[in-house]
N, CA, C and O of each residue as an XYZ file, in Angstrom:
932
protein
N       0.858     -1.177      0.000
C       0.000      0.000      0.000
C       0.893      1.225      0.000
O       1.487      1.560      1.025
N       0.992      1.888     -1.123
C       1.984      2.924     -1.302
C       1.804      4.102     -0.377
O       2.783      4.702      0.066
N       0.555      4.444     -0.078
C       0.311      5.642      0.713
C      -0.143      5.338      2.117
O      -0.851      6.140      2.726
N       0.246      4.201      2.642
C      -0.230      3.806      3.964
C       0.096      4.834      5.021
O      -0.657      4.992      5.981
N       1.229      5.554      4.863
C       1.617      6.521      5.879
C       0.657      7.690      5.949
O       0.674      8.429      6.933
N      -0.186      7.888      4.935
C      -1.161      8.973      4.973
C      -2.348      8.630      5.847
O      -3.136      9.512      6.188
N      -2.493      7.373      6.216
C      -3.634      6.935      6.996
C      -3.264      6.916      8.464
O      -2.366      6.181      8.875
N      -3.956      7.723      9.257
C      -3.594      7.826     10.666
C      -4.236      6.747     11.509
O      -3.690      6.375     12.548
N      -5.383      6.234     11.090
C      -6.029      5.162     11.832
C      -6.959      5.622     12.915
O      -7.656      4.792     13.500
N      -7.010      6.910     13.217
C      -7.897      7.383     14.274
C      -9.196      7.886     13.683
O      -9.255      8.317     12.532
N     -10.232      7.821     14.494
C     -11.486      8.458     14.118
C     -11.302      9.935     14.396
O     -11.640     10.430     15.472
N     -10.764     10.624     13.418
C     -10.251     11.972     13.576
C     -11.403     12.958     13.713
O     -12.100     13.244     12.739
N     -11.603     13.476     14.916
C     -12.732     14.353     15.176
C     -12.512     15.758     14.658
O     -13.468     16.509     14.466
N     -11.260     16.119     14.430
C     -10.991     17.413     13.851
C     -11.074     18.573     14.818
O     -11.087     19.724     14.383
N     -11.132     18.316     16.113
C     -11.169     19.405     17.086
C     -10.623     18.921     18.409
O     -10.476     17.721     18.640
N     -10.326     19.873     19.274
C      -9.858     19.556     20.624
C     -11.072     19.367     21.509
O     -11.824     20.328     21.675
N     -11.322     18.207     22.087
C     -12.489     18.012     22.939
C     -12.495     18.978     24.109
O     -11.446     19.290     24.672
N     -13.677     19.449     24.473
C     -13.823     20.429     25.546
C     -14.263     19.754     26.831
O     -15.199     20.217     27.482
N     -13.602     18.667     27.206
C     -13.960     17.966     28.426
C     -12.720     17.337     29.010
O     -11.759     17.044     28.299
N     -12.751     17.134     30.305
C     -11.641     16.420     30.925
C     -11.996     14.964     31.108
O     -11.137     14.094     30.959
N     -13.261     14.678     31.433
C     -13.729     13.311     31.560
C     -14.759     13.076     30.460
O     -15.754     13.799     30.404
N     -14.558     12.084     29.576
C     -15.502     11.880     28.491
C     -16.937     11.744     28.956
O     -17.846     12.090     28.202
N     -17.182     11.261     30.152
C     -18.547     11.120     30.629
C     -19.219     12.438     30.950
O     -20.417     12.467     31.234
N     -18.460     13.547     30.911
C     -18.997     14.845     31.270
C     -19.233     15.677     30.023
O     -18.867     16.852     29.988
N     -19.839     15.089     29.000
C     -20.072     15.793     27.757
C     -20.880     17.064     28.012
O     -21.840     17.073     28.782
N     -20.455     18.143     27.334
C     -21.180     19.389     27.453
C     -20.739     20.228     28.635
O     -21.204     21.358     28.782
N     -19.862     19.719     29.480
C     -19.378     20.467     30.625
C     -17.895     20.732     30.449
O     -17.123     19.828     30.132
N     -17.506     21.975     30.657
C     -16.090     22.303     30.639
C     -15.488     22.001     31.998
O     -16.111     22.253     33.029
N     -14.283     21.464     32.002
C     -13.598     21.188     33.254
C     -12.107     21.188     32.997
O     -11.670     20.970     31.867
N     -11.328     21.428     34.027
C      -9.878     21.438     33.873
C      -9.393     20.047     33.509
O      -9.934     19.059     34.005
N      -8.366     19.947     32.640
C      -7.843     18.627     32.290
C      -7.416     17.855     33.525
O      -6.933     18.432     34.499
N      -7.599     16.546     33.470
C      -7.153     15.707     34.579
C      -5.637     15.784     34.676
O      -4.937     15.557     33.690
N      -5.131     16.101     35.850
C      -3.699     16.284     36.018
C      -2.998     14.937     36.212
O      -3.597     13.956     36.652
N      -1.727     14.928     35.874
C      -0.933     13.713     36.028
C      -0.912     13.271     37.486
O      -0.725     14.085     38.391
N      -1.104     11.983     37.700
C      -1.145     11.469     39.074
C      -0.543     10.071     39.139
O      -1.122      9.172     39.748
N       0.616      9.888     38.515
C       1.240      8.570     38.497
C       1.747      8.156     39.865
O       1.949      6.969     40.120
N       1.949      9.100     40.724
C       2.453      8.771     42.052
C       3.961      8.894     42.122
O       4.665      8.683     41.134
N       4.433      9.231     43.275
C       5.862      9.405     43.479
C       6.610      8.084     43.251
O       6.159      7.016     43.665
N       7.744      8.189     42.593
C       8.637      7.054     42.324
C       8.121      6.110     41.241
O       8.755      5.087     40.980
N       6.988      6.419     40.600
C       6.530      5.564     39.506
C       7.517      5.624     38.348
O       8.135      6.658     38.093
N       7.654      4.508     37.659
C       8.466      4.472     36.459
C       9.822      3.822     36.607
O      10.493      3.598     35.600
N      10.256      3.510     37.810
C      11.554      2.854     37.975
C      11.478      1.431     37.433
O      10.595      0.663     37.816
N      12.393      1.086     36.552
C      12.374     -0.230     35.912
C      12.669     -1.334     36.919
O      13.643     -1.271     37.669
N      11.804     -2.350     36.917
C      11.983     -3.519     37.777
C      12.460     -4.732     36.983
O      13.305     -5.497     37.448
N      11.904     -4.899     35.771
C      12.273     -6.042     34.932
C      12.154     -5.638     33.468
O      11.292     -4.840     33.100
N      13.028     -6.199     32.639
C      12.932     -6.052     31.188
C      12.844     -7.447     30.567
O      13.578     -8.349     30.971
N      11.960     -7.632     29.598
C      11.894     -8.931     28.930
C      13.034     -9.074     27.929
O      13.822     -8.150     27.730
N      13.108    -10.232     27.310
C      14.061    -10.478     26.229
C      13.492     -9.818     24.977
O      12.573    -10.356     24.360
N      14.025     -8.667     24.599
C      13.440     -7.910     23.500
C      13.575     -8.616     22.158
O      12.708     -8.461     21.297
N      14.631     -9.379     21.961
C      14.735    -10.140     20.715
C      13.562    -11.103     20.577
O      13.104    -11.382     19.469
N      13.083    -11.607     21.707
C      11.961    -12.545     21.692
C      10.623    -11.819     21.583
O       9.814    -12.150     20.717
N      10.378    -10.831     22.449
C       9.042    -10.221     22.481
C       8.779     -9.348     21.266
O       7.621     -9.138     20.903
N       9.827     -8.832     20.627
C       9.632     -8.024     19.430
C      10.034     -8.769     18.164
O      10.238     -8.155     17.116
N      10.148    -10.084     18.258
C      10.421    -10.902     17.093
C       9.144    -11.217     16.326
O       8.087    -10.658     16.614
N       9.245    -12.115     15.350
C       8.062    -12.536     14.591
C       7.007    -13.065     15.555
O       7.307    -13.852     16.453
N       5.768    -12.622     15.358
C       4.662    -13.005     16.242
C       3.812    -14.016     15.498
O       3.224    -13.695     14.465
N       3.744    -15.222     16.006
C       3.118    -16.324     15.273
C       1.672    -16.554     15.716
O       1.214    -16.005     16.718
N       0.967    -17.383     14.936
C      -0.401    -17.746     15.264
C      -1.423    -16.693     14.900
O      -2.512    -16.666     15.474
N      -1.092    -15.819     13.953
C      -1.973    -14.724     13.558
C      -2.593    -14.975     12.186
O      -2.052    -15.734     11.381
N      -3.737    -14.330     11.925
C      -4.354    -14.409     10.601
C      -3.477    -13.745      9.542
O      -3.470    -14.153      8.381
N      -2.750    -12.732      9.952
C      -1.824    -12.023      9.078
C      -0.474    -11.948      9.799
O      -0.432    -11.952     11.029
N       0.601    -11.882      9.061
C       1.911    -11.883      9.724
C       2.179    -10.601     10.505
O       1.871     -9.501     10.045
N       2.750    -10.759     11.678
C       3.318     -9.638     12.423
C       4.819     -9.869     12.415
O       5.340    -10.708     13.149
N       5.500     -9.115     11.577
C       6.928     -9.312     11.425
C       7.723     -8.734     12.579
O       7.230     -7.901     13.339
N       8.965     -9.191     12.701
C       9.849     -8.703     13.755
C       9.982     -7.189     13.670
O      10.061     -6.618     12.582
N      10.005     -6.557     14.822
C      10.145     -5.112     14.937
C      11.575     -4.798     15.372
O      12.047     -5.319     16.383
N      12.255     -3.958     14.620
C      13.623     -3.579     14.978
C      13.563     -2.574     16.125
O      13.545     -1.362     15.912
N      13.532     -3.101     17.331
C      13.344     -2.253     18.504
C      14.515     -1.310     18.744
O      14.399     -0.376     19.537
N      15.625     -1.534     18.082
C      16.786     -0.660     18.282
C      16.573      0.723     17.680
O      17.330      1.649     17.971
N      15.538      0.872     16.834
C      15.270      2.178     16.244
C      14.442      3.070     17.165
O      14.169      4.222     16.829
N      14.041      2.547     18.320
C      13.221      3.290     19.274
C      14.006      3.467     20.569
O      14.723      2.561     20.993
N      13.873      4.618     21.189
C      14.516      4.867     22.481
C      14.117      3.770     23.466
O      12.943      3.407     23.549
N      15.085      3.245     24.211
C      14.839      2.121     25.111
C      13.748      2.401     26.132
O      13.095      1.464     26.591
N      13.528      3.656     26.503
C      12.496      3.950     27.503
C      11.096      3.700     26.971
O      10.141      3.670     27.748
N      10.953      3.517     25.653
C       9.645      3.238     25.074
C       9.424      1.749     24.803
O       8.419      1.373     24.200
N      10.347      0.912     25.239
C      10.177     -0.529     25.086
C       9.462     -1.102     26.307
O       9.555     -0.566     27.411
N       8.756     -2.192     26.085
C       7.972     -2.821     27.152
C       8.846     -3.185     28.349
O       9.944     -3.716     28.183
N       8.360     -2.901     29.544
C       9.091     -3.253     30.762
C       8.171     -3.192     31.974
O       7.166     -2.481     31.974
N       8.526     -3.936     32.988
C       7.815     -3.887     34.264
C       8.428     -2.769     35.091
O       9.647     -2.697     35.250
N       7.564     -1.889     35.623
C       8.064     -0.743     36.376
C       7.341     -0.610     37.707
O       6.269     -1.175     37.922
N       7.958      0.148     38.577
C       7.303      0.511     39.832
C       6.156      1.464     39.525
O       6.286      2.341     38.672
N       5.033      1.294     40.218
C       3.873      2.151     39.976
C       3.190      2.447     41.303
O       2.766      1.533     42.010
N       3.087      3.724     41.637
C       2.488      4.099     42.917
C       1.267      4.991     42.752
O       0.878      5.696     43.683
N       0.659      4.961     41.560
C      -0.575      5.711     41.357
C      -1.734      5.075     42.098
O      -1.599      3.971     42.625
N      -2.889      5.765     42.147
C      -4.026      5.279     42.928
C      -4.897      4.249     42.222
O      -5.812      3.698     42.834
N      -4.633      3.979     40.949
C      -5.525      3.120     40.174
C      -5.428      1.657     40.599
O      -4.369      1.185     41.015
N      -6.536      0.959     40.488
C      -6.593     -0.446     40.882
C      -5.992     -1.332     39.791
O      -5.903     -0.908     38.639
N      -5.578     -2.561     40.135
C      -5.062     -3.492     39.129
C      -6.072     -3.701     37.995
O      -7.280     -3.766     38.219
N      -5.544     -3.805     36.785
C      -6.383     -3.962     35.607
C      -6.713     -2.666     34.914
O      -7.295     -2.683     33.829
N      -6.358     -1.533     35.509
C      -6.612     -0.227     34.909
C      -5.506      0.115     33.914
O      -4.341     -0.219     34.126
N      -5.885      0.783     32.833
C      -4.922      1.323     31.878
C      -4.771      2.814     32.145
O      -5.762      3.539     32.234
N      -3.542      3.264     32.273
C      -3.249      4.680     32.486
C      -2.327      5.144     31.363
O      -1.260      4.569     31.146
N      -2.746      6.185     30.653
C      -1.941      6.741     29.569
C      -1.401      8.094     30.015
O      -2.153      8.959     30.463
N      -0.101      8.262     29.888
C       0.563      9.518     30.234
C       1.100     10.142     28.948
O       2.244      9.877     28.577
N       0.298     10.972     28.252
C       0.735     11.510     26.961
C       2.042     12.296     27.004
O       2.851     12.145     26.088
N       2.297     13.137     28.030
C       3.562     13.880     28.004
C       4.800     12.988     27.935
O       5.789     13.347     27.296
N       4.750     11.827     28.590
C       5.908     10.924     28.554
C       5.785      9.867     27.465
O       6.715      9.090     27.248
N       4.635      9.830     26.772
C       4.346      8.831     25.726
C       4.477      7.413     26.254
O       5.166      6.572     25.676
N       3.794      7.168     27.376
C       3.768      5.845     27.995
C       2.335      5.422     28.302
O       1.476      6.254     28.595
N       2.094      4.123     28.231
C       0.850      3.507     28.678
C       1.216      2.501     29.760
O       2.127      1.690     29.589
N       0.496      2.565     30.875
C       0.716      1.651     32.001
C      -0.484      0.719     32.136
O      -1.631      1.165     32.089
N      -0.221     -0.559     32.303
C      -1.252     -1.515     32.683
C      -0.933     -1.933     34.109
O       0.074     -2.594     34.360
N      -1.798     -1.542     35.047
C      -1.537     -1.797     36.460
C      -1.711     -3.287     36.728
O      -2.805     -3.826     36.564
N      -0.640     -3.951     37.138
C      -0.655     -5.395     37.370
C      -1.141     -5.725     38.782
O      -2.138     -6.425     38.961
N      -0.449     -5.232     39.741
C      -0.755     -5.415     41.163
C      -0.360     -4.114     41.839
O       0.342     -3.305     41.233
N      -0.786     -3.888     43.070
C      -0.342     -2.672     43.749
C       1.185     -2.547     43.723
O       1.904     -3.447     44.156
N       1.650     -1.431     43.214
C       3.083     -1.173     43.188
C       3.799     -1.560     41.913
O       4.979     -1.245     41.755
N       3.103     -2.250     40.978
C       3.761     -2.708     39.753
C       2.843     -2.518     38.555
O       1.628     -2.690     38.649
N       3.451     -2.158     37.426
C       2.705     -2.007     36.180
C       3.602     -2.396     35.017
O       4.821     -2.236     35.073
N       2.977     -2.911     33.960
C       3.694     -3.072     32.702
C       3.592     -1.756     31.956
O       2.501     -1.213     31.785
N       4.726     -1.246     31.515
C       4.746      0.030     30.803
C       5.126     -0.196     29.345
O       6.077     -0.915     29.040
N       4.368      0.426     28.457
C       4.609      0.350     27.018
C       4.838      1.761     26.481
O       4.254      2.722     26.982
N       5.681      1.883     25.473
C       5.782      3.141     24.757
C       4.627      3.275     23.783
O       4.186      2.280     23.208
N       4.128      4.493     23.589
C       3.003      4.728     22.695
C       3.248      5.981     21.865
O       4.073      6.825     22.215
N       2.520      6.086     20.763
C       2.401      7.325     20.021
C       1.090      7.972     20.423
O       0.081      7.283     20.573
N       1.090      9.281     20.598
C      -0.097      9.980     21.100
C      -0.451     11.138     20.180
O       0.208     11.371     19.166
N      -1.520     11.872     20.557
C      -2.041     12.936     19.717
C      -1.071     14.090     19.524
O      -0.436     14.557     20.469
N      -0.972     14.539     18.283
C      -0.166     15.719     18.007
C      -0.922     16.971     18.452
O      -2.070     16.886     18.887
N      -0.282     18.119     18.343
C      -0.886     19.366     18.803
C      -2.246     19.579     18.138
O      -2.382     19.448     16.921
N      -3.243     19.906     18.948
C      -4.596     20.111     18.448
C      -5.457     18.876     18.506
O      -6.665     18.953     18.287
N      -4.845     17.714     18.804
C      -5.605     16.472     18.860
C      -5.423     15.745     20.190
O      -5.822     14.589     20.330
N      -4.823     16.419     21.157
C      -4.618     15.802     22.463
C      -5.887     15.920     23.301
O      -6.703     16.817     23.088
N      -6.041     15.016     24.244
C      -7.202     15.063     25.140
C      -6.834     14.344     26.424
O      -5.840     13.620     26.482
N      -7.644     14.551     27.451
C      -7.440     13.826     28.702
C      -8.789     13.529     29.320
O      -9.769     14.221     29.045
N      -8.843     12.515     30.144
C     -10.091     12.157     30.799
C     -10.171     10.677     31.092
O      -9.196      9.942     30.937
N     -11.346     10.249     31.517
C     -11.597      8.853     31.861
C     -12.500      8.225     30.804
O     -13.393      8.884     30.272
N     -12.268      6.970     30.508
C     -13.072      6.254     29.521
C     -13.116      4.786     29.909
O     -12.499      4.366     30.888
N     -13.859      4.009     29.118
C     -13.918      2.562     29.279
C     -13.728      1.906     27.927
O     -14.105      2.463     26.895
N     -13.142      0.722     27.938
C     -13.069     -0.081     26.723
C     -14.364     -0.876     26.621
O     -14.612     -1.784     27.415
N     -15.180     -0.529     25.640
C     -16.475     -1.195     25.468
C     -16.532     -2.057     24.213
O     -17.547     -2.706     23.958
N     -15.460     -2.072     23.426
C     -15.431     -2.907     22.230
C     -13.973     -3.201     21.895
O     -13.099     -2.352     22.073
N     -13.724     -4.414     21.410
C     -12.381     -4.834     21.015
C     -12.477     -5.536     19.661
O     -13.459     -6.223     19.378
N     -11.455     -5.360     18.834
C     -11.437     -6.017     17.536
C     -10.033     -6.528     17.218
O      -9.030     -5.840     17.407
N     -10.010     -7.770     16.727
C      -8.793     -8.422     16.253
C      -8.681     -8.143     14.757
O      -9.615     -8.431     14.008
N      -7.554     -7.588     14.308
C      -7.372     -7.190     12.917
C      -8.590     -6.405     12.418
O      -9.290     -6.853     11.510
N      -8.839     -5.241     13.011
C     -10.055     -4.480     12.715
C     -10.040     -3.830     11.338
O      -8.986     -3.489     10.801
N     -11.245     -3.666     10.777
C     -11.405     -2.790      9.620
C     -11.326     -1.346     10.114
O     -11.545     -1.068     11.293
N     -11.016     -0.456      9.219
C     -10.976      0.969      9.564
C     -11.708      1.774      8.505
O     -11.408      1.657      7.316
N     -12.659      2.583      8.925
C     -13.407      3.466      8.032
C     -13.169      4.897      8.488
O     -13.587      5.259      9.588
N     -12.513      5.719      7.682
C     -12.240      7.090      8.107
C     -13.514      7.924      8.108
O     -14.373      7.731      7.247
N     -13.653      8.848      9.057
C     -14.809      9.734      9.063
C     -14.730     10.729      7.911
O     -13.658     10.974      7.358
N     -15.876     11.296      7.560
C     -15.932     12.225      6.430
C     -14.992     13.408      6.620
O     -14.419     13.912      5.655
N     -14.833     13.856      7.878
C     -13.967     15.007      8.138
C     -12.528     14.720      7.735
O     -11.838     15.591      7.205
N     -12.076     13.485      7.990
C     -10.707     13.124      7.633
C     -10.546     13.057      6.122
O      -9.542     13.523      5.584
N     -11.525     12.481      5.435
C     -11.454     12.377      3.979
C     -11.437     13.765      3.355
O     -10.702     14.012      2.399
N     -12.257     14.684      3.904
C     -12.297     16.045      3.374
C     -10.966     16.759      3.574
O     -10.526     17.514      2.707
N     -10.337     16.525      4.698
C      -9.081     17.195      5.004
C      -7.897     16.559      4.281
O      -6.922     17.239      3.962
N      -7.984     15.242      4.022
C      -6.883     14.518      3.377
C      -7.428     13.697      2.214
O      -7.446     12.468      2.287
N      -7.871     14.348      1.147
C      -8.512     13.612      0.043
C      -7.605     12.596     -0.623
O      -8.087     11.712     -1.331
N      -6.292     12.705     -0.410
C      -5.378     11.745     -1.039
C      -5.584     10.326     -0.538
O      -5.139      9.377     -1.184
N      -6.262     10.158      0.617
C      -6.452      8.802      1.133
C      -7.546      8.047      0.388
O      -7.662      6.829      0.526
N      -8.353      8.763     -0.407
C      -9.471      8.110     -1.101
C      -8.977      6.959     -1.966
O      -9.630      5.918     -2.048
N      -7.835      7.137     -2.605
C      -7.300      6.095     -3.486
C      -6.944      4.824     -2.734
O      -6.815      3.764     -3.347
N      -6.783      4.909     -1.418
C      -6.401      3.750     -0.616
C      -7.603      2.994     -0.049
O      -7.435      1.946      0.574
N      -8.813      3.516     -0.261
C     -10.000      2.946      0.373
C     -10.662      1.904     -0.510
O     -10.545      1.939     -1.735
N     -11.364      0.970      0.138
C     -12.114     -0.073     -0.548
C     -13.373     -0.357      0.258
O     -13.556      0.176      1.352
N     -14.233     -1.196     -0.288
C     -15.480     -1.496      0.409
C     -15.221     -2.404      1.611
O     -14.513     -3.405      1.507
N     -15.805     -2.037      2.750
C     -15.787     -2.866      3.953
C     -17.236     -3.004      4.422
O     -18.106     -2.296      3.915
N     -17.517     -3.884      5.365
C     -18.893     -4.013      5.862
C     -19.463     -2.725      6.448
O     -20.680     -2.589      6.572
N     -18.598     -1.778      6.808
C     -19.057     -0.538      7.429
C     -18.931      0.667      6.511
O     -19.139      1.798      6.950
N     -18.596      0.450      5.254
C     -18.417      1.562      4.336
C     -17.027      1.528      3.728
O     -16.287      0.561      3.908
N     -16.674      2.584      3.008
C     -15.372      2.612      2.348
C     -14.269      2.868      3.368
O     -14.310      3.831      4.134
N     -13.290      1.979      3.354
C     -12.205      2.089      4.318
C     -11.089      1.137      3.958
O     -10.802      0.914      2.782
N     -10.460      0.577      4.974
C      -9.358     -0.370      4.796
C      -9.698     -1.632      5.576
O      -9.939     -1.578      6.781
N      -9.716     -2.764      4.884
C      -9.997     -4.031      5.546
C      -8.876     -4.387      6.521
O      -7.726     -3.986      6.340
N      -9.231     -5.145      7.551
C      -8.231     -5.595      8.504
C      -7.128     -6.368      7.819
O      -7.391     -7.176      6.928
N      -5.888     -6.127      8.229
C      -4.765     -6.800      7.612
C      -3.480     -6.033      7.838
O      -3.469     -5.044      8.570
N      -2.401     -6.474      7.219
C      -1.081     -5.883      7.502
C      -0.915     -4.447      7.049
O       0.018     -3.774      7.486
N      -1.808     -3.947      6.169
C      -1.697     -2.564      5.711
C      -2.706     -1.643      6.380
O      -2.769     -0.454      6.065
N      -3.489     -2.180      7.294
C      -4.491     -1.361      7.971
C      -3.815     -0.492      9.027
O      -3.038     -1.012      9.828
N      -4.086      0.819      9.055
C      -3.397      1.691     10.016
C      -3.731      1.418     11.470
O      -3.029      1.906     12.357
N      -4.799      0.640     11.749
C      -5.094      0.273     13.132
C      -4.237     -0.894     13.611
O      -4.244     -1.228     14.796
N      -3.509     -1.504     12.707
C      -2.635     -2.594     13.107
C      -3.383     -3.858     13.480
O      -4.487     -4.109     12.996
N      -2.766     -4.655     14.349
C      -3.261     -5.996     14.654
C      -4.452     -6.028     15.600
O      -5.212     -6.996     15.589
N      -4.635     -5.007     16.411
C      -5.723     -4.985     17.390
C      -6.202     -3.550     17.572
O      -5.461     -2.595     17.338
N      -7.453     -3.421     17.994
C      -7.978     -2.107     18.376
C      -8.917     -2.283     19.554
O      -9.712     -3.223     19.598
N      -8.817     -1.374     20.502
C      -9.713     -1.325     21.655
C     -10.350      0.060     21.660
O      -9.654      1.075     21.621
N     -11.683      0.092     21.709
C     -12.460      1.298     21.439
C     -12.889      1.959     22.743
O     -13.443      1.308     23.628
N     -12.628      3.251     22.850
C     -12.889      3.988     24.082
C     -14.258      4.652     24.044
O     -14.603      5.365     23.102
N     -15.030      4.393     25.103
C     -16.379      4.942     25.236
C     -16.453      5.797     26.496
O     -15.732      5.562     27.466
N     -17.329      6.782     26.465
C     -17.605      7.597     27.642
C     -18.948      8.268     27.478
O     -19.335      8.626     26.365
N     -19.664      8.444     28.575
C     -20.974      9.066     28.486
C     -21.945      8.289     27.626
O     -22.878      8.863     27.065
N     -21.731      6.970     27.515
C     -22.645      6.136     26.751
C     -22.426      6.149     25.254
O     -23.261      5.637     24.509
N     -21.323      6.722     24.792
C     -21.098      6.752     23.340
C     -19.627      6.524     23.010
O     -18.740      6.678     23.850
N     -19.408      6.153     21.755
C     -18.060      5.962     21.244
C     -17.392      7.328     21.140
O     -17.910      8.227     20.478
N     -16.246      7.483     21.790
C     -15.541      8.764     21.769
C     -14.756      8.989     20.484
O     -14.267     10.093     20.241
N     -14.632      7.950     19.659
C     -13.857      8.097     18.439
C     -12.376      7.845     18.620
O     -11.613      7.943     17.659
N     -11.952      7.523     19.830
C     -10.543      7.253     20.108
C     -10.334      5.759     20.326
O     -11.218      5.062     20.824
N      -9.149      5.275     19.946
C      -8.819      3.867     20.102
C      -7.408      3.709     20.670
O      -6.556      4.586     20.527
N      -7.197      2.586     21.305
C      -5.846      2.100     21.583
C      -5.608      1.023     20.536
O      -6.327      0.024     20.510
N      -4.622      1.203     19.682
C      -4.510      0.293     18.535
C      -3.056      0.077     18.149
O      -2.152      0.749     18.645
N      -2.859     -0.879     17.250
C      -1.535     -1.152     16.716
C      -1.155     -0.129     15.660
O      -1.807      0.907     15.528
N      -0.111     -0.416     14.916
C       0.335      0.535     13.900
C       1.128     -0.174     12.812
O       1.737     -1.218     13.045
N       1.109      0.408     11.630
C       1.973     -0.039     10.538
C       3.298      0.719     10.550
O       4.167      0.470      9.715
N       3.449      1.646     11.499
C       4.646      2.490     11.575
C       5.245      2.432     12.983
O       5.157      3.410     13.725
N       5.847      1.316     13.358
C       6.353      1.182     14.726
C       7.418      2.205     15.088
O       7.645      2.478     16.267
N       8.067      2.768     14.084
C       9.100      3.764     14.370
C       8.521      5.065     14.933
O       9.269      5.913     15.420
N       7.188      5.229     14.870
C       6.566      6.448     15.406
C       6.249      6.336     16.894
O       5.785      7.303     17.498
N       6.492      5.174     17.492
C       6.247      5.028     18.925
C       7.173      5.978     19.689
O       8.360      6.090     19.382
N       6.609      6.654     20.684
C       7.377      7.636     21.435
C       7.295      9.031     20.855
O       8.063      9.911     21.243
N       6.354      9.247     19.912
C       6.207     10.562     19.294
C       4.771     11.050     19.424
O       3.870     10.289     19.776
N       4.575     12.332     19.134
C       3.240     12.929     19.077
C       2.853     12.992     17.611
O       3.247     13.912     16.894
N       2.078     12.007     17.169
C       1.867     11.860     15.735
C       0.424     11.564     15.363
O       0.050     11.751     14.206
N      -0.404     11.108     16.304
C      -1.737     10.624     15.953
C      -2.773     11.737     15.989
O      -2.471     12.881     16.329
N      -3.998     11.376     15.632
C      -5.133     12.294     15.694
C      -5.920     12.088     16.977
O      -7.144     12.222     16.988
N      -5.231     11.768     18.041
C      -5.863     11.595     19.342
C      -5.873     10.163     19.825
O      -6.057      9.914     21.017
N      -5.676      9.204     18.912
C      -5.623      7.808     19.323
C      -4.288      7.492     19.987
O      -3.355      8.295     19.969
N      -4.228      6.309     20.567
C      -3.043      5.851     21.286
C      -2.517      4.640     20.532
O      -3.128      3.572     20.566
N      -1.401      4.797     19.862
C      -0.897      3.710     19.020
C       0.254      2.983     19.696
O       1.053      3.576     20.421
N       0.317      1.685     19.440
C       1.317      0.817     20.048
C       1.957     -0.060     18.977
O       1.364     -0.301     17.926
N       3.161     -0.531     19.248
C       3.773     -1.555     18.407
C       2.839     -2.767     18.376
O       2.249     -3.109     19.400
N       2.697     -3.416     17.230
C       1.765     -4.543     17.124
C       2.041     -5.629     18.158
O       1.102     -6.194     18.720
N       3.298     -5.929     18.416
C       3.609     -6.948     19.425
C       3.130     -6.521     20.810
O       2.728     -7.362     21.614
N       3.171     -5.223     21.091
C       2.731     -4.744     22.400
C       1.211     -4.738     22.523
O       0.683     -5.129     23.564
N       0.500     -4.308     21.493
C      -0.964     -4.324     21.580
C      -1.455     -5.771     21.624
O      -2.456     -6.060     22.281
N      -0.764     -6.687     20.933
C      -1.150     -8.100     20.992
C      -0.900     -8.675     22.384
O      -1.608     -9.588     22.809
N       0.087     -8.159     23.091
C       0.376     -8.592     24.462
C      -0.659     -8.043     25.432
O      -1.091     -8.754     26.339
N      -1.063     -6.793     25.257
C      -2.018     -6.147     26.162
C      -3.454     -6.612     25.927
O      -4.224     -6.750     26.877
N      -3.812     -6.849     24.685
C      -5.199     -7.093     24.275
C      -5.893     -8.207     25.058
O      -6.982     -7.964     25.578
N      -5.336     -9.408     25.175
C      -6.063    -10.480     25.874
C      -6.155    -10.269     27.379
O      -6.920    -10.956     28.056
N      -5.392     -9.336     27.900
C      -5.401     -9.078     29.338
C      -6.357     -7.939     29.694
O      -6.487     -7.566     30.860
N      -7.012     -7.403     28.695
C      -7.878     -6.240     28.873
C      -9.323     -6.649     28.629
O      -9.688     -6.988     27.503
N     -10.136     -6.621     29.654
C     -11.535     -7.045     29.552
C     -12.418     -5.894     29.082
O     -12.064     -4.725     29.231
N     -13.573     -6.240     28.512
C     -14.588     -5.226     28.240
C     -14.959     -4.568     29.570
O     -15.180     -5.247     30.573
N     -15.022     -3.254     29.559
C     -15.300     -2.506     30.780
C     -14.056     -2.002     31.483
O     -14.151     -1.302     32.490
N     -12.880     -2.355     30.957
C     -11.636     -1.870     31.557
C     -11.625     -0.348     31.612
O     -11.967      0.324     30.639
N     -11.230      0.182     32.754
C     -11.130      1.629     32.919
C      -9.832      2.133     32.300
O      -8.770      1.533     32.459
N      -9.948      3.250     31.590
C      -8.795      3.889     30.957
C      -8.721      5.326     31.451
O      -9.700      6.068     31.375
N      -7.578      5.706     31.947
C      -7.339      7.065     32.431
C      -6.285      7.695     31.532
O      -5.165      7.193     31.439
N      -6.639      8.800     30.864
C      -5.684      9.544     30.049
C      -5.357     10.827     30.799
O      -6.221     11.684     30.985
N      -4.115     10.952     31.225
C      -3.700     12.073     32.058
C      -3.478     13.333     31.235
O      -3.174     13.267     30.044
N      -3.632     14.477     31.884
C      -3.307     15.752     31.268
C      -1.850     16.097     31.496
O      -1.092     15.323     32.081
N      -1.474     17.272     31.022
C      -0.080     17.708     31.166
C       0.245     18.021     32.618
O       1.372     18.402     32.930
């Protein structure tokens, strides 16, 4: 897919949301402040990166080895100390540091590097994962097509309209988890990527992108209803 890099994979809303907690639609509030807790982030364990970022088997489509050496080591998967207030099983995203934490037990979390929203597309608040998809289809909203008409040539028919079928060229990557708040889809996802080299950068339209091997690791451990906290600056 020649122009795959033009596809961001997010349900691009085209504006900065005016809420701190997605459930508080229509109400202005100060962004949720960072609350990772003192001493959070100290590395406790690192996996064998040649293994965890190698070829990922047993998939409908291939997930090829990721050259993790092209990414700053602080954005690679690792077990870290975590002293935030969230209960085990919660996902906490810290956009300023470009990290996602999955709280394992009190005091410990698995930390992943992520790509987050670029200027004008950042947001903070609380949400829930109410839908998950393995190798998801992606249908861009009309606003994105209008703003980036060059992506039209990359679209095809899917069950939900013109978009990109699930597979190795889909900008959502190998998995997607859909964030809901206030009873509706917020348009944001935690998803894989076709551009792993962008992990650790501010590049998305508000979504949270992960290396395919990392989203595949997190996905089965994340239940429907999982709480997601996206911190402010």
